[in-house]
C-alpha positions as CSV (number, residue, x, y, z in Angstrom):
1,M,121.7,100.8,89.8
2,S,123.6,98.5,92.2
3,G,125.9,95.9,90.7
4,S,123.5,93.1,91.8
5,Q,120.7,94.6,89.7
6,K,120.8,94.4,85.9
7,P,119.0,96.9,83.7
8,Q,115.8,95.5,82.3
9,R,113.7,96.3,79.3
10,V,110.3,97.1,80.6
11,L,106.9,97.6,78.9
12,L,104.9,100.0,81.0
13,F,101.1,100.2,80.8
14,G,99.2,103.1,82.3
15,A,102.3,105.3,81.8
16,S,100.3,108.5,81.4
17,G,98.5,108.3,84.8
18,T,99.7,109.8,88.0
19,I,101.3,106.6,89.4
20,G,102.4,105.5,85.9
21,T,104.3,108.7,85.4
22,A,106.1,108.3,88.7
23,V,106.9,104.6,87.9
24,Q,108.3,105.6,84.5
25,S,110.6,108.2,86.1
26,A,111.7,105.7,88.8
27,L,112.5,103.0,86.1
28,Q,114.5,105.5,84.1
29,N,116.4,106.8,87.1
30,T,117.5,103.3,88.1
31,G,118.8,102.5,84.7
32,H,116.0,100.4,83.2
33,E,114.9,100.9,79.5
34,V,111.3,101.9,79.4
35,V,108.8,101.4,76.5
36,A,105.6,103.3,77.5
37,S,102.3,102.2,76.1
38,T,100.1,105.0,74.8
39,R,96.6,105.2,73.4
40,P,96.8,105.5,69.6
41,G,97.2,109.1,68.7
42,Q,97.8,110.3,72.3
43,F,101.3,111.6,71.6
44,K,102.4,113.3,68.5
45,A,106.1,113.6,69.3
46,P,108.4,113.4,66.3
47,I,110.7,110.4,65.8
48,P,114.3,111.6,66.5
49,P,116.9,111.2,63.7
50,G,118.3,107.7,63.8
51,S,115.6,106.4,66.0
52,A,113.0,103.8,65.1
53,M,110.6,105.0,67.8
54,A,108.9,108.2,68.8
55,R,109.5,109.2,72.4
56,N,107.3,110.9,75.0
57,E,108.2,114.0,76.9
58,M,110.1,111.9,79.5
59,G,112.3,110.3,76.9
60,A,110.7,106.8,76.9
61,A,109.9,105.1,73.7
62,Q,106.2,105.2,72.8
63,C,104.3,102.1,72.1
64,P,100.8,102.9,70.6
65,V,98.4,100.2,71.6
66,D,94.7,99.8,72.1
67,V,94.6,97.7,75.3
68,L,91.0,96.7,74.6
69,D,92.0,95.0,71.3
70,P,93.9,91.7,71.9
71,A,95.4,91.9,68.4
72,S,96.7,95.4,69.0
73,V,98.4,94.4,72.3
74,A,99.9,91.3,70.8
75,M,101.3,93.3,67.8
76,A,102.8,95.9,70.1
77,I,104.6,93.4,72.3
78,E,105.9,91.6,69.2
79,Q,106.9,94.8,67.4
80,F,108.6,96.6,70.3
81,G,109.9,93.6,72.2
82,P,111.6,91.6,73.5
83,F,110.9,92.6,77.1
84,D,112.2,91.4,80.4
85,A,109.0,92.5,82.2
86,V,105.6,94.1,82.0
87,V,104.6,96.6,84.6
88,S,101.0,97.7,84.7
89,C,99.6,100.8,86.4
90,M,96.4,100.7,84.5
91,A,93.2,101.3,86.5
92,S,89.6,102.2,85.6
93,R,88.9,106.0,85.9
94,T,85.5,105.9,87.5
95,G,85.2,102.5,89.2
96,M,81.8,102.0,87.5
97,P,81.1,98.3,86.7
98,H,81.4,98.5,83.0
99,D,84.6,100.6,83.0
100,A,86.1,98.4,85.8
101,W,85.6,95.1,84.0
102,L,86.9,96.6,80.7
103,I,90.1,98.0,82.2
104,D,90.8,96.3,85.5
105,H,90.1,92.9,84.0
106,D,89.7,92.6,80.3
107,A,92.5,95.0,79.2
108,H,94.8,93.3,81.7
109,M,93.9,89.9,80.4
110,N,94.8,91.1,76.9
111,V,98.2,92.2,78.1
112,L,98.7,89.0,80.1
113,L,97.9,86.7,77.2
114,A,100.1,88.6,74.8
115,A,102.9,88.6,77.3
116,Q,102.6,84.8,77.7
117,A,102.6,84.3,74.0
118,A,105.7,86.5,73.5
119,G,107.6,84.8,76.4
120,V,107.8,87.8,78.6
121,P,109.0,86.3,81.9
122,K,107.8,88.8,84.6
123,F,104.7,90.8,85.4
124,V,104.4,93.5,88.1
125,L,100.9,94.6,88.8
126,L,99.6,97.6,90.6
127,S,96.4,96.6,92.4
128,A,94.8,98.0,95.5
129,I,94.5,97.0,99.2
130,C,90.8,97.4,99.2
131,V,90.3,94.1,97.3
132,Q,91.0,92.2,100.5
133,K,87.4,92.9,101.5
134,P,85.6,93.1,98.1
135,R,82.1,94.5,97.9
136,L,82.3,96.7,94.8
137,Q,82.5,95.7,91.1
138,F,85.9,97.3,90.5
139,Q,87.3,95.3,93.4
140,F,85.9,92.0,92.0
141,A,87.4,92.9,88.6
142,K,90.8,93.5,90.1
143,L,90.6,90.3,92.1
144,A,89.6,88.3,89.1
145,F,92.7,89.5,87.2
146,E,95.0,89.0,90.2
147,N,93.9,85.3,90.3
148,A,94.5,85.0,86.6
149,L,98.0,86.4,86.9
150,K,98.8,84.1,89.8
151,A,97.7,81.1,87.7
152,S,99.5,82.2,84.5
153,G,102.9,80.6,85.1
154,L,104.6,84.0,84.8
155,A,106.8,85.3,87.6
156,Y,104.7,88.0,89.2
157,T,104.5,90.6,91.9
158,I,101.1,92.1,92.9
159,V,101.4,95.4,94.8
160,R,98.5,96.5,96.9
161,P,99.1,100.0,98.1
162,T,97.1,101.8,100.8
163,A,95.7,105.3,100.3
164,Y,97.3,107.7,97.9
165,F,98.1,111.3,98.9
166,K,95.8,112.5,96.1
167,S,92.8,110.6,97.5
168,L,93.3,112.3,100.8
169,S,93.9,115.8,99.6
170,G,90.4,116.8,98.3
171,Q,89.5,118.7,101.4
172,V,92.5,120.9,101.6
173,A,90.8,123.4,99.3
174,R,87.7,123.3,101.5
175,V,89.6,124.2,104.6
176,L,91.5,126.9,102.8
177,A,88.2,128.4,101.7
178,G,87.0,128.5,105.3
179,K,84.6,125.6,104.9
180,P,84.2,122.8,107.5
181,Y,86.1,119.6,107.2
182,L,83.7,116.7,106.3
183,L,83.8,113.7,108.6
184,F,81.9,110.4,108.3
185,G,80.6,109.4,111.7
186,D,83.0,110.6,114.4
187,G,86.0,110.7,112.0
188,R,87.6,107.7,113.7
189,L,85.9,104.9,111.7
190,T,88.9,104.4,109.4
191,A,92.6,104.8,109.3
192,C,95.3,104.4,106.7
193,K,99.1,104.6,106.1
194,P,99.1,106.7,102.9
195,I,102.0,106.4,100.4
196,S,103.3,109.0,98.1
197,D,103.5,108.5,94.3
198,S,107.3,108.5,94.3
199,D,107.7,106.1,97.2
200,L,105.2,103.7,95.6
201,A,107.0,104.0,92.3
202,A,110.3,103.1,94.0
203,F,108.7,100.1,95.7
204,M,107.4,98.8,92.4
205,V,110.7,99.2,90.7
206,K,112.4,97.4,93.6
207,C,110.0,94.5,92.9
208,L,111.5,94.0,89.5
209,S,114.9,92.8,90.9
210,D,114.1,91.7,94.4
211,P,114.0,87.9,94.6
212,E,112.0,88.3,97.9
213,S,109.2,89.9,95.8
214,L,108.9,87.0,93.4
215,N,105.4,85.5,93.2
216,K,104.2,87.5,96.1
217,L,101.1,89.6,96.9
218,L,102.5,92.6,98.7
219,P,100.5,95.2,100.6
220,V,102.4,98.4,101.2
221,G,101.9,101.7,102.9
222,G,103.9,104.8,103.6
223,P,105.6,105.6,106.9
224,G,103.4,105.3,109.9
225,P,101.6,105.8,112.2
226,A,98.2,105.2,110.7
227,V,96.1,108.3,110.6
228,T,92.3,108.8,110.9
229,P,90.3,111.4,108.9
230,L,89.8,113.3,112.2
231,E,93.6,113.5,112.6
232,Q,93.9,114.7,109.0
233,G,91.4,117.5,109.7
234,E,93.1,118.4,113.0
235,Y,96.4,118.8,111.3
236,L,95.1,121.0,108.5
237,F,93.4,123.4,111.0
238,E,96.4,123.5,113.2
239,A,98.7,124.2,110.3
240,L,96.5,127.1,109.3
241,G,96.1,128.4,112.8
242,A,92.4,128.1,112.3
243,R,89.6,127.0,114.7
244,P,88.6,123.5,113.8
245,R,85.2,123.2,112.1
246,Y,83.7,119.9,111.2
247,K,80.6,118.8,109.4
248,R,79.7,115.2,110.4
249,V,77.8,113.0,107.9
250,P,76.0,110.0,109.4
251,V,76.8,106.7,107.8
252,R,73.1,105.9,107.8
253,L,72.5,108.9,105.6
254,M,74.9,107.4,103.0
255,D,73.1,104.1,103.2
256,G,69.9,105.8,102.5
257,I,71.2,107.7,99.5
258,A,72.8,104.5,98.1
259,G,69.7,102.5,98.6
260,G,67.4,105.2,97.2
261,L,69.6,105.5,94.1
262,A,69.7,101.7,93.6
263,L,65.9,101.6,93.8
264,A,65.6,104.5,91.3
265,G,68.1,102.8,89.1
266,T,65.7,100.0,88.4
267,V,63.5,102.6,86.7
268,V,66.1,105.0,85.4
269,P,69.1,102.9,84.4
270,K,71.5,105.9,84.4
271,L,71.0,106.3,88.1
272,S,72.6,102.8,88.7
273,D,76.0,104.4,88.2
274,K,75.2,107.0,90.8
275,A,74.1,104.3,93.2
276,E,77.5,102.5,92.6
277,F,79.3,105.7,93.2
278,A,77.4,106.2,96.5
279,R,78.4,102.7,97.5
280,I,82.0,103.4,96.7
281,G,81.9,106.5,98.8
282,R,80.3,104.6,101.7
283,Y,83.0,101.9,101.4
284,Y,85.9,104.3,101.8
285,A,84.0,106.1,104.6
286,T,83.8,103.0,106.7
287,E,86.7,100.7,105.7
288,S,90.3,101.3,106.7
289,M,93.0,101.1,104.0
290,L,95.2,98.8,106.2
291,V,95.9,95.0,106.2
292,W,92.8,93.0,107.2
293,D,93.4,90.3,109.8
294,P,90.9,87.6,108.9
295,E,91.4,85.8,112.2
296,Q,90.9,88.8,114.4
297,K,88.4,90.3,112.0
298,R,89.9,93.7,112.1
299,Y,92.2,96.0,110.3
300,D,95.7,95.9,111.8
301,A,98.1,98.8,111.3
302,S,101.0,96.8,112.8
303,Q,100.7,94.3,110.0
304,T,100.6,96.9,107.3
305,P,104.1,97.2,105.8
306,E,105.7,100.6,105.6
307,F,108.0,101.9,102.8
308,G,109.6,105.2,101.9
309,S,110.0,108.5,103.7
310,D,107.2,110.9,102.4
311,T,104.4,111.6,104.9
312,L,100.9,112.9,104.2
313,F,101.3,115.8,106.5
314,T,104.5,117.0,104.7
315,H,102.4,116.8,101.6
316,Y,99.7,118.9,103.2
317,D,102.3,121.5,104.2
318,A,103.4,121.7,100.6
319,L,99.8,122.1,99.4
320,L,99.1,124.8,101.9
321,A,102.3,126.6,101.0
322,G,101.5,126.4,97.3
323,T,104.7,124.6,96.4
324,E,102.8,121.5,95.3
325,V,99.5,121.1,93.4
326,T,97.4,118.0,93.4
327,A,95.3,117.4,90.3
328,L,92.2,115.7,91.6
329,G,90.3,113.5,89.1
330,D,87.1,111.5,89.2
331,H,89.3,108.4,89.8
332,S,91.5,109.7,92.6
333,V,90.1,107.3,95.2
334,F,89.7,104.1,93.2
335,G,93.3,102.7,93.4
336,S,93.2,102.6,97.2
């Protein structure tokens, strides 16, 4: 850590997730002391001799807390504090309305209120760039908390990353299996500047000590240029030396599926979640993960900040070579 940056004691929420794990590593590697929140009973690591806290596999102190219980959050911050900052990488797993409002809003409000009461001076939040054009419930939930954080009086930084490598890696296995690459429309409807987990983690840690990040809402992407789904598919086929094969899905078909499920959901409630999932898929198929210019009414790659050095295509090379493995989950696209 440079001489101008002092080590901070940080309470990290969402530490067990993909980005949270990367942030924890980046915090530790830059000299910060990390206390990682865990779900009660998640880790069973023994307490080392002479230590008052159990530690997780990365060496950070564990802080068992039920983020949906305000009393549990307040007790944890009081018991394990004081802290110089809270960093949250929490996000709903599915993006479904109930889950989104519980985690993206309610759990975060519990943390914010407890941090205010305990006098924690700083809050760094991992949000998502897609909230700039909200149409889905998880986006409205994230925005509602963003607004609460900005009005809280705490020093804050809200980080809105573009697409994650994980969310753009789901079709690698399809191509390896000889299947066509799926495109929505002509494959040029959207573009993004994806950012790696490690580069995003480094950016978030930088926000802790960078005065230019104070009380800012910061979109961030990886190194450009912006890439379209068609360009992603072209790269995979070329890297494999295979003839390009595409299956194009009309956007109108997605609209029909979402509309049909929504109508069916009025009769069979469990289909409502499937309708929301279809709407989420449609959103990502038609909206770029770049900065939105409200005056020009278009996404603008030139206005989308770049950070780091990792590129999506280098990540694809590693996946194709088998030197990296991407664990895809049901929530892989929802932080973008």
